[in-house]
C-alpha positions as CSV (number, residue, x, y, z in Angstrom):
1,M,9.5,-0.8,18.9
2,N,11.9,-1.5,16.0
3,E,12.3,-5.0,17.3
4,L,8.6,-5.6,17.4
5,V,7.2,-3.9,14.3
6,G,7.3,-6.6,11.6
7,S,7.4,-9.6,13.9
8,H,4.4,-8.9,16.2
9,D,0.8,-8.0,15.5
10,L,-0.2,-4.7,17.0
11,L,-3.3,-3.8,19.0
12,L,-4.5,-0.4,20.1
13,V,-7.6,-0.2,22.3
14,T,-9.0,3.1,23.4
15,L,-11.5,2.9,26.3
16,D,-13.3,6.0,25.2
17,T,-13.9,8.5,28.1
18,L,-12.5,6.3,30.8
19,R,-11.3,8.2,33.9
20,Y,-8.0,7.4,35.5
21,D,-9.4,7.5,39.1
22,V,-12.2,5.0,38.3
23,A,-9.9,2.6,36.5
24,A,-7.3,2.7,39.3
25,E,-9.8,2.2,42.0
26,L,-11.4,-0.8,40.3
27,A,-8.0,-2.4,39.6
28,A,-6.9,-2.0,43.2
29,A,-10.2,-3.5,44.5
30,G,-9.9,-6.6,42.3
31,R,-12.9,-5.6,40.2
32,L,-11.0,-6.0,36.9
33,P,-9.7,-9.6,37.1
34,H,-9.2,-10.0,33.4
35,L,-7.4,-6.7,32.6
36,A,-5.4,-7.0,35.8
37,R,-3.7,-10.1,34.5
38,Y,-2.0,-7.9,31.8
39,L,-1.5,-4.6,33.5
40,P,2.1,-4.2,34.5
41,G,2.2,-4.8,38.3
42,G,-1.6,-5.1,38.2
43,R,-1.9,-1.3,38.0
44,W,-2.7,1.3,35.4
45,E,-0.1,4.0,34.6
46,R,-1.3,7.6,35.2
47,R,-0.9,9.6,32.0
48,H,-2.1,12.9,30.5
49,A,-4.4,12.8,27.4
50,P,-3.2,14.4,24.2
51,G,-6.7,15.9,23.8
52,S,-9.9,16.6,25.8
53,F,-12.3,14.9,23.4
54,T,-12.3,11.9,21.0
55,Y,-11.5,13.5,17.7
56,A,-8.6,15.6,18.9
57,S,-7.1,12.9,21.0
58,H,-7.2,10.2,18.3
59,Q,-5.8,12.5,15.7
60,A,-2.8,13.0,18.0
61,M,-2.5,9.3,18.9
62,F,-2.6,8.3,15.3
63,A,0.2,10.8,14.7
64,G,2.3,9.0,17.3
65,F,1.5,11.2,20.3
66,L,0.1,8.6,22.8
67,P,-0.9,9.8,26.3
68,T,2.1,11.2,28.0
69,P,3.4,9.9,31.4
70,A,2.3,12.2,34.1
71,S,5.9,12.5,35.6
72,P,8.3,15.2,34.3
73,G,9.9,14.3,30.9
74,P,11.1,14.3,28.3
75,H,9.4,10.9,27.4
76,P,10.7,9.1,24.3
77,R,7.8,8.0,22.1
78,L,7.1,4.5,20.8
79,F,6.1,5.7,17.4
80,A,6.9,8.9,15.5
81,A,6.8,10.4,12.0
82,R,10.2,11.4,10.7
83,F,10.5,15.0,11.9
84,A,13.7,17.1,12.2
85,G,14.4,18.2,15.7
86,S,11.9,16.0,17.5
87,E,13.0,15.8,21.1
88,T,10.9,12.7,21.8
89,T,12.1,10.5,19.0
90,A,14.8,8.1,20.4
91,G,16.7,5.0,19.3
92,G,13.9,2.7,20.2
93,T,11.2,4.7,18.5
94,F,9.6,3.2,15.4
95,V,10.0,6.1,12.8
96,Y,7.9,6.1,9.7
97,D,7.9,8.3,6.6
98,T,4.2,8.8,6.3
99,P,1.9,11.4,8.0
100,D,0.4,8.9,10.6
101,L,1.1,5.7,12.4
102,V,-1.6,3.8,10.5
103,S,-0.1,4.3,7.1
104,G,3.4,3.9,8.6
105,V,2.8,0.4,9.7
106,A,0.8,-0.3,6.5
107,A,4.0,0.5,4.6
108,H,5.7,-2.2,6.6
109,G,3.2,-4.9,5.4
110,Y,0.5,-4.6,8.1
111,R,-3.2,-4.9,7.4
112,T,-4.8,-2.0,9.2
113,V,-8.3,-2.4,10.6
114,C,-10.5,-0.1,12.6
115,I,-13.5,-1.3,14.7
116,G,-15.2,2.0,15.7
117,G,-17.4,2.8,18.6
118,V,-18.4,6.4,19.2
119,G,-19.8,8.8,16.6
120,F,-16.5,10.0,15.3
121,F,-16.1,6.5,13.8
122,N,-19.6,5.9,12.5
123,K,-18.9,6.8,8.8
124,Q,-22.3,8.4,8.6
125,G,-21.0,11.7,7.4
126,P,-17.7,13.4,6.4
127,L,-16.5,14.1,9.9
128,G,-17.3,10.5,11.1
129,S,-15.3,9.2,8.2
130,V,-12.0,11.0,8.8
131,L,-10.6,8.7,11.5
132,P,-11.8,5.3,10.1
133,G,-10.6,6.6,6.6
134,L,-7.0,6.3,7.8
135,F,-7.4,2.5,7.8
136,Q,-7.4,0.0,4.9
137,E,-10.5,-1.6,6.4
138,S,-13.0,-0.1,8.9
139,H,-16.1,-1.4,10.6
140,W,-19.0,0.3,12.4
141,E,-22.6,-0.7,13.1
142,P,-25.2,0.7,15.5
143,E,-24.5,-2.3,17.7
144,F,-21.0,-1.0,18.3
145,G,-22.2,2.4,19.4
146,V,-22.8,4.3,22.6
147,A,-26.5,3.4,22.8
148,S,-26.0,-0.4,22.7
149,P,-25.8,-2.2,26.1
150,T,-23.9,-5.0,24.3
151,S,-21.5,-2.8,22.2
152,F,-18.2,-4.3,23.3
153,E,-19.4,-7.9,22.9
154,A,-20.4,-7.0,19.3
155,Q,-17.0,-5.3,18.7
156,V,-15.1,-8.3,20.0
157,A,-17.1,-10.7,17.8
158,R,-16.2,-8.5,14.8
159,A,-12.5,-8.6,15.8
160,E,-12.6,-12.3,16.0
161,E,-14.1,-12.4,12.5
162,V,-11.4,-10.1,11.2
163,V,-8.6,-12.1,12.6
164,A,-10.1,-15.4,11.4
165,A,-10.3,-14.1,7.8
166,L,-6.6,-13.2,7.6
167,P,-4.0,-15.5,6.1
168,D,-1.7,-16.7,8.8
169,E,1.3,-14.8,7.4
170,Q,-0.5,-11.5,7.3
171,R,0.5,-9.1,10.1
172,L,-2.3,-7.0,11.6
173,F,-2.7,-3.6,13.2
174,L,-6.1,-3.6,14.9
175,F,-7.6,-0.5,16.5
176,V,-10.7,-0.8,18.6
177,N,-12.5,2.3,20.0
178,V,-14.6,1.0,22.9
179,A,-17.9,3.0,23.3
180,A,-19.2,1.3,26.4
181,L,-17.8,3.9,28.9
182,H,-19.2,6.9,27.0
183,Q,-22.5,8.3,28.0
184,P,-25.1,6.9,28.1
185,N,-23.8,4.2,30.4
186,W,-26.5,4.0,33.1
187,F,-27.7,0.7,31.7
188,H,-24.6,-1.1,32.9
189,L,-25.4,-0.4,36.5
190,P,-28.0,-2.7,38.1
191,G,-30.9,-0.7,39.3
192,A,-30.2,2.4,37.4
193,T,-32.7,3.9,35.0
194,R,-32.8,6.3,32.2
195,E,-34.3,8.9,34.6
196,S,-31.5,8.4,37.2
197,G,-29.0,8.9,34.4
198,D,-25.3,8.3,34.2
199,S,-23.0,8.5,37.2
200,R,-19.5,7.7,38.3
201,A,-20.9,4.4,39.5
202,S,-22.4,3.5,36.1
203,H,-19.1,4.5,34.5
204,A,-17.4,2.0,36.8
205,A,-20.0,-0.7,36.0
206,A,-19.3,-0.1,32.3
207,L,-15.6,-0.8,32.8
208,E,-16.4,-4.0,34.6
209,Y,-18.6,-5.0,31.6
210,V,-15.6,-4.4,29.3
211,D,-13.4,-6.4,31.6
212,R,-15.7,-9.4,31.3
213,H,-15.2,-9.6,27.6
214,I,-11.7,-8.2,26.8
215,G,-10.0,-11.6,27.3
216,R,-11.6,-12.8,24.1
217,L,-10.1,-9.9,22.2
218,F,-6.6,-10.6,23.6
219,A,-7.0,-14.3,22.8
220,A,-7.9,-13.5,19.2
221,M,-5.0,-11.1,18.7
222,S,-2.4,-13.5,20.1
223,G,-3.8,-16.6,18.4
224,R,-1.4,-16.4,15.4
225,R,1.7,-14.7,16.7
226,P,2.8,-12.6,19.7
227,C,1.1,-9.2,19.9
228,F,2.1,-5.8,21.3
229,A,-0.9,-4.2,22.9
230,I,-1.7,-0.7,24.2
231,V,-4.9,-0.2,26.2
232,C,-5.7,3.3,27.3
233,S,-8.2,6.1,27.5
234,D,-8.4,9.0,25.0
235,H,-9.7,11.4,27.7
236,G,-11.8,11.3,30.9
237,T,-15.1,12.9,31.7
238,A,-16.6,14.8,34.6
239,Y,-19.6,13.8,36.7
240,G,-20.3,17.0,38.6
241,E,-16.8,17.8,39.9
242,D,-16.5,21.5,40.4
243,G,-19.8,21.9,38.6
244,H,-18.6,20.2,35.4
245,T,-20.3,17.5,33.5
246,G,-18.8,15.8,30.4
247,H,-15.5,16.5,28.6
248,R,-14.0,18.9,26.0
249,I,-13.0,21.0,29.1
250,G,-9.7,21.5,30.9
251,H,-10.5,19.6,34.1
252,E,-8.3,17.1,35.9
253,T,-10.9,14.4,35.4
254,V,-10.7,14.9,31.7
255,W,-6.9,15.3,31.2
256,T,-5.8,12.4,33.5
257,V,-6.2,8.9,31.9
258,P,-5.2,5.3,32.5
259,Y,-2.6,3.7,30.2
260,A,-1.0,0.2,29.9
261,Q,1.2,-1.5,27.3
262,F,2.2,-5.1,27.4
263,L,3.1,-8.1,25.3
264,L,0.7,-11.0,24.6
265,D,2.4,-14.3,24.0
266,G,1.7,-16.1,20.8
267,P,0.0,-19.5,20.5
268,A,3.1,-21.4,21.7
269,G,3.4,-19.1,24.7
270,R,6.6,-17.5,23.3
271,A,8.3,-15.1,25.7
272,D,11.3,-14.3,23.4
273,T,10.3,-10.6,23.1
274,P,12.1,-7.5,24.3
275,E,11.1,-5.3,27.1
276,V,9.3,-2.2,25.8
277,R,9.8,1.1,27.6
278,S,7.9,4.3,27.0
């Protein structure tokens, strides 16, 4: 990461509540044609979430603790605050002298921008202001939230506006919390109704909806220079497994999440970027 921070724009997308099993099944079935172009080997990596609900997981990720590979470790981290004795800080780790990744890259000249989705980013109260408050610039509107059937389209449009407004030389760290997977998501499944409610099938349909529009986000973020991107879930959710519904519980469907990291070529199709290992 020390070879990328400073030369590349940075993009972190959390597909809030996305389950690993659903994401993996859709990718294998060819139902995520746009995301699959960027997933290494066309597959999601299986990882463990740092928290079982949005607030806890994002606090950890913004501290540099991204979802952990599901195989035995230790696993060197991409980003870390300077901390004596850290066993996951390695030579390739970008180390910062601030409490969190957001302020760490800001200290290296990045404009930090948050485009929120679920309620923990809505800035409508003290709790909903904590996470967006880490950024120099933050955006949230009801159209970005969980009740909007067109939430991701609206978020992508705002991201395009953010990028277009920046001077060409200004590096950007953009964070997007995608609300479309979170309940309610029944409206993404043809034939479903409010009465029928959310289901694993509507969860999958919501991911297909995101896939249809995410190419615009990638194009915007790679339009000025190469971009290092992370797309992952912050936690999963249960749809009746072992009697459980929802998240903030210690169930396999909640702790196991999809993860991908990749490089987006810049406007000239540059490929002179190093391989990034996690």
